[in-house]
C-alpha positions in Angstrom: 0.0 0.0 0.0 1.4 3.4 -1.0 1.6 6.1 1.6 1.1 9.7 1.0 3.4 12.4 2.3 1.3 15.2 1.0 0.5 17.9 3.5 -3.2 18.5 4.1 -4.4 22.1 3.9 -6.9 23.2 6.5 -10.3 23.8 5.0 -11.8 25.3 8.1 -10.5 28.6 9.2 -10.7 29.7 12.8 -12.3 33.0 13.5 -11.7 34.8 16.8 -15.3 36.1 16.8 -18.5 35.0 15.3 -19.5 36.5 12.0 -21.9 39.4 12.2 -25.3 39.5 10.4 -25.5 42.2 7.8 -26.7 45.4 9.4 -30.3 46.3 8.7 -31.6 42.8 9.0 -34.1 42.2 11.8 -33.1 39.8 14.5 -35.6 37.1 15.5 -35.6 34.3 18.1 -38.2 31.7 19.0 -38.7 29.6 22.1 -41.3 26.9 22.5 -42.5 26.2 26.0 -44.8 23.8 27.7 -47.7 25.4 29.5 -46.1 24.6 32.9 -45.6 26.7 36.0 -41.9 26.9 35.1 -42.6 28.6 31.7 -42.4 32.2 32.9 -39.1 31.6 34.6 -37.6 29.8 31.6 -38.8 32.6 29.4 -37.2 35.3 31.5 -33.9 33.4 31.7 -33.9 33.0 27.9 -34.4 36.7 27.2 -31.6 37.5 29.7 -29.3 35.7 27.2 -30.8 37.0 24.0 -31.1 40.7 24.6 -27.5 41.3 25.6 -26.4 39.4 22.4 -28.6 41.8 20.4 -27.0 44.8 22.2 -30.4 45.9 23.7 -29.7 45.1 27.4 -31.2 48.4 28.3 -34.6 46.9 27.5 -34.1 43.9 29.7 -36.0 45.0 32.8 -39.1 46.0 30.9 -38.8 43.0 28.6 -38.6 40.6 31.6 -41.8 42.1 33.1 -43.7 42.0 29.8 -42.5 38.4 29.0 -43.4 37.2 32.5 -46.9 38.6 32.3 -47.7 37.4 28.8 -46.2 33.9 29.3 -48.0 33.6 32.7 -51.3 34.5 31.1 -50.7 32.1 28.2 -49.7 29.3 30.6 -52.9 29.7 32.6 -55.3 29.7 29.7 -53.4 26.9 27.9 -53.2 24.5 30.8 -56.9 23.7 30.2 -56.3 22.5 26.7 -55.1 19.3 25.1 -52.4 21.2 23.2 -50.8 22.9 26.1 -47.9 24.7 24.5 -46.8 28.3 24.2 -44.5 30.0 21.6 -42.5 33.0 22.6 -41.0 35.1 19.7 -38.7 38.0 20.1 -38.1 40.3 17.1 -35.8 43.3 16.9 -36.2 45.8 14.1 -35.2 49.4 13.9 -34.4 49.6 17.6 -37.9 48.3 18.6 -38.2 45.0 20.5 -41.4 43.2 19.8 -42.5 40.3 22.2 -45.1 37.9 20.8 -46.7 35.1 22.8 -48.7 32.5 20.9 -51.2 30.2 22.7 -53.8 27.9 21.4 -56.7 29.1 23.5 -59.6 30.6 21.6 -60.9 33.9 22.6 -59.4 37.3 23.2 -57.3 38.4 26.2 -59.5 40.3 28.7 -58.6 42.9 31.2 -60.7 42.9 34.3 -61.4 45.2 37.2 -59.6 44.1 40.3 -59.9 45.2 43.8 -57.0 46.6 45.9 -56.8 43.3 47.9 -56.6 41.0 44.9 -53.2 39.5 44.1 -53.7 38.9 40.4 -55.4 40.3 37.4 -53.2 43.3 36.7 -50.9 41.7 34.1 -52.3 43.3 30.9 -52.4 46.7 32.6 -48.7 46.3 33.4 -47.9 45.3 29.9 -49.8 48.3 28.5 -47.9 50.6 30.9 -44.4 49.2 30.1 -44.8 49.0 26.3 -45.0 51.6 23.6 -47.7 49.6 21.9 -49.5 46.3 22.5 -52.3 44.2 21.2 -53.4 40.8 20.0 -54.5 39.1 16.8 -56.1 35.7 16.1 -53.7 33.1 14.8 -53.5 33.0 11.1 -52.7 29.3 10.7 -56.2 27.9 11.0 -55.5 26.6 14.5 -57.4 28.0 17.4 -55.6 30.6 19.5 -54.1 34.0 19.4 -50.9 36.0 19.5 -50.6 38.7 22.2 -47.8 41.1 21.5 -46.1 44.2 23.0 -43.4 46.5 21.6 -40.7 48.2 23.6 -38.8 51.1 22.1 -35.1 51.7 22.9 
């Protein structure tokens, strides 16, 4: 058997830092969660990783609150369903972070009047106060459910 003494050239080049996306392209990240009590905490931990990578750590405090409230609401309504999952989507475009939470529960999100002594029921009011815009729309994929969203400006 013949042996080769040829030197192999390296086809993979090491880069000291990861390549950057071309500027102007929106950033987008998706996290699928089960409708479990751990979902809000997992969602907050995830955005604590994503937002600094996107260089928008200044939005972190507001984003954590909004994500926590939207995922908590989705978790509560989704736990009653056979398809108990939630999708969290973050999108960053033109300096605005949009948080979208998809659930499979039919119906619209409802705010309600709560008394001073009640411990829950203020989530959507907090989301409205923390965001520059917020709303919801029915899912467009034929499945039941909706997407509740909030936008945070830098």
